[in-house]
BAVO-275965 format. One record per residue (C-alpha): residue in three letters; x, y, z. Coordinates in steps of 0.001 Angstrom, whole numbers. Each point is the difference from the previous one (the first is absolute). Example, Ala and Ser with C-alpha at 12.3 -4.5 7.8 and 13.67 -1.06 7.14 Angstrom:
<sites>
ALA;12300;-4500;7800
SER;1370;3440;-660
</sites>
This chain:
<sites>
MET;107862;-31555;-91275
ALA;-1552;-2844;-1460
LEU;-2483;-122;-2858
ILE;-1984;-2837;652
LEU;-2950;-1467;-2324
ASN;-2785;-1552;2194
ILE;-2300;-2757;-1028
ASP;-2811;-1279;1950
THR;-2572;-2484;-1258
ALA;-179;-2250;3079
THR;-3681;1048;832
SER;-3043;1138;-1766
LYS;1351;3385;-397
ALA;2987;141;-2565
ALA;2569;3097;347
VAL;3170;1327;-1718
GLY;2172;2817;1131
PHE;3276;1545;-537
ALA;1340;1478;3075
ASP;3169;1069;1841
GLU;817;345;3819
ASN;-1858;3363;263
ASN;-3374;-427;-2061
ILE;-1948;-1709;-2468
ILE;879;1332;-3440
ALA;-3027;-1518;-1757
ALA;-2230;-3022;500
GLU;-3012;-1578;-1685
THR;-2694;-2539;1628
SER;-2311;-2535;-1333
GLU;-2925;-1689;1902
ASP;-1032;-2441;-3065
GLN;1745;-3257;1652
LYS;-608;-1707;-3279
ASN;2022;2599;-2016
HIS;3432;-165;2406
ALA;2075;-1462;-2727
ALA;-1213;2563;-2662
PHE;57;2803;2457
VAL;3836;142;1134
GLN;1971;321;-3403
SER;-2449;2650;-1131
ALA;-55;2079;3342
ILE;3825;-217;-240
ASN;153;1317;-3348
GLU;-2407;2742;660
ILE;1616;1126;2636
VAL;3499;9;-1563
LYS;-1559;1979;-2953
ALA;-2034;2564;2101
HIS;2815;837;2380
GLN;2908;-439;-2451
LEU;1647;-2591;2078
ARG;2152;-2635;-1211
LEU;236;-3646;948
GLN;3490;-55;-150
ASP;453;2366;2822
ILE;-1670;-2116;2383
ASP;2194;-1385;2944
ALA;-2324;-3053;686
VAL;-3303;-1704;-244
ALA;-1967;-942;2866
VAL;-3061;-2236;-146
VAL;-2327;-938;2839
ASN;576;-3736;-293
GLY;-2727;-1699;2358
PRO;-1855;-1291;1544
GLY;-2916;809;-1920
SER;-1836;-898;-3363
TYR;1890;-2960;-2045
THR;-615;1443;-3160
GLY;770;3455;1116
LEU;3377;-844;1535
ARG;992;-1874;-2965
VAL;-660;3253;-1997
GLY;1795;2161;2347
LEU;3494;-1770;166
ALA;-154;-1243;-3783
SER;-152;3819;-839
ALA;2357;957;2449
LYS;2646;-2606;-925
GLY;-579;673;-3695
LEU;936;3641;678
CYS;2861;-748;2172
TYR;1539;-2535;-2477
ALA;-419;2671;-2993
LEU;1255;3100;2009
GLY;2741;-1924;2199
LYS;-1479;1198;2904
PRO;-367;-1547;3796
LEU;-3103;-1649;974
ILE;-1974;1025;3556
LEU;-2373;-2735;1082
LEU;-2431;1791;2450
ASN;-2478;-2314;2607
THR;-3826;1251;-566
LEU;-499;-516;3681
GLU;2900;2565;791
VAL;-1353;2370;-2275
MET;-3386;-209;1576
ALA;1556;310;3523
LEU;1854;3007;-744
ALA;-3232;1718;-1129
SER;-1632;-996;2918
ILE;2961;1391;2122
ASN;-265;3486;-1789
GLN;-3414;241;735
TYR;158;-1255;3848
PRO;3340;936;796
ASP;-116;-585;3916
LYS;2986;-2219;821
ASP;-1708;-2657;2123
THR;-2511;-808;-2590
LEU;453;-3097;-1762
HIS;-1055;-363;-3925
CYS;-1618;-3114;-1762
PRO;-597;485;-3616
MET;-2544;-2926;-1493
ILE;-473;-824;-3440
ASP;-3114;-2038;-660
ALA;763;-3502;-1203
ARG;-3659;-1189;-216
ARG;-2177;-1482;2640
MET;1397;761;3481
GLU;3589;-123;-1091
VAL;2428;3214;-327
PHE;3452;374;-783
THR;1382;1825;2811
ALA;2847;1143;2487
VAL;588;2423;3031
TYR;2226;2867;241
ASN;1036;2247;2675
SER;577;3793;-877
GLU;3476;-486;-1418
LEU;-927;-2628;-2260
THR;1147;-2982;1757
ALA;-2006;-3219;-669
LEU;-1102;-1297;3278
LEU;-1896;-2408;-1961
ASN;1166;-1254;-3389
PRO;-2018;163;-3170
GLN;-2121;-2967;-302
PRO;-3613;-1175;-889
MET;-2088;-255;2743
ILE;-3584;-1252;430
LEU;-1670;2492;2559
THR;-1711;-907;3215
ILE;-1077;1949;2905
ASN;3279;-1096;1675
SER;2140;1301;-2782
PHE;2715;2738;1353
ASN;-1148;-376;3569
ASN;3711;90;1164
PHE;289;3405;-1431
LEU;-3591;1299;749
GLN;227;-791;3590
TYR;2847;2852;440
GLU;-8;2397;-2699
LYS;-2173;1793;-2521
VAL;102;-1819;-3600
VAL;-987;2009;-2871
PHE;-1415;-2821;-2503
SER;-348;1413;-3546
GLY;62;-1355;-3884
SER;-2621;-1809;-1965
GLY;-237;-2732;2655
HIS;-584;1979;3114
ARG;-3907;99;-199
LYS;-33;-3767;576
PHE;1891;156;3459
GLU;-2312;2918;817
SER;-3083;-2106;-520
ILE;1090;-2620;2647
ILE;1819;1674;3023
GLN;-837;3134;2382
ASN;3059;1288;1700
SER;733;3469;1104
ASN;3541;-195;-1232
ALA;-625;-1283;-3705
VAL;-370;3179;-2476
PHE;-1599;-692;-3535
SER;826;2231;-2834
GLN;614;-232;-3781
VAL;3295;1826;-99
ASP;648;-77;-3689
TYR;3595;-213;-964
THR;1375;2162;-3077
ILE;3147;117;-1880
GLU;1611;2296;2242
GLN;92;-2794;2852
ALA;1511;-2256;-2681
ASN;2486;2651;-962
SER;923;482;3711
LEU;1039;-3503;222
ALA;1499;-276;-3218
GLN;2284;2882;820
ARG;1091;-1819;3043
ALA;807;-3123;-1617
PHE;1784;1945;-2865
ASN;2163;1925;2639
THR;1099;-3268;1770
LYS;516;-1586;-3277
LYS;-2843;-2767;493
PHE;-357;-1111;-3423
ALA;-1305;-3215;-1105
ASP;1233;-2520;-2170
LEU;-1243;580;-3449
ALA;316;-3384;-1493
TYR;-1847;-1902;2929
SER;-2382;2416;1337
GLU;-3640;-1379;598
PRO;-3126;1498;1168
PHE;-655;-294;3771
TYR;-3096;-2138;-244
LEU;-245;-1283;3728
LYS;-2438;-2436;-1640
ASN;7;-2187;-2862
PHE;-2700;1654;-1716
PHE;-2439;3290;530
SER;-1915;2025;-2160
LEU;-1664;3137;1319
</sites>
């Protein structure tokens, strides 16, 4: 049973959590986006002390690695890599949109429903992807400028749940009975679920060459 330290500073809310395959042992969150860098290390220290954990006992470090906030992604990955180097543990990289999609799947579990997480990228642009109920990407993660014709090929035949910080933009320009709009906030629980899958299949990142998954050269929430 893997004990994984999960780190998420990809969006406006940051989170740190220790978890195994069965449950979240302890977690801390922060909604102060400008303080993500200071939050991560202090939250880890607080959890370790409060729950009598030892960093040496973790099996891996997982980080939500983008897309998302340019600064936030760098903070999260730098923290994760530093811990992996110091502790000699493997690094797991998680895609933000996959984590968001898993939260949507948990809330709307119908197997025929598709899931389209969106991260606001200013103006009418979002970072987005489309997944089926088994978390297979039907539209790979990409930046997209939304129009009334976006996702027509999916909405014509199936219900699609649009979620995340960018979904309001699309809701404002289309009317379609197959479109469901929902905030669907993800948590460390979804991140850990994907991290555990990656650990079990030994899907580890190259510690020396790992970089944030920006999708674009620069984006700041």
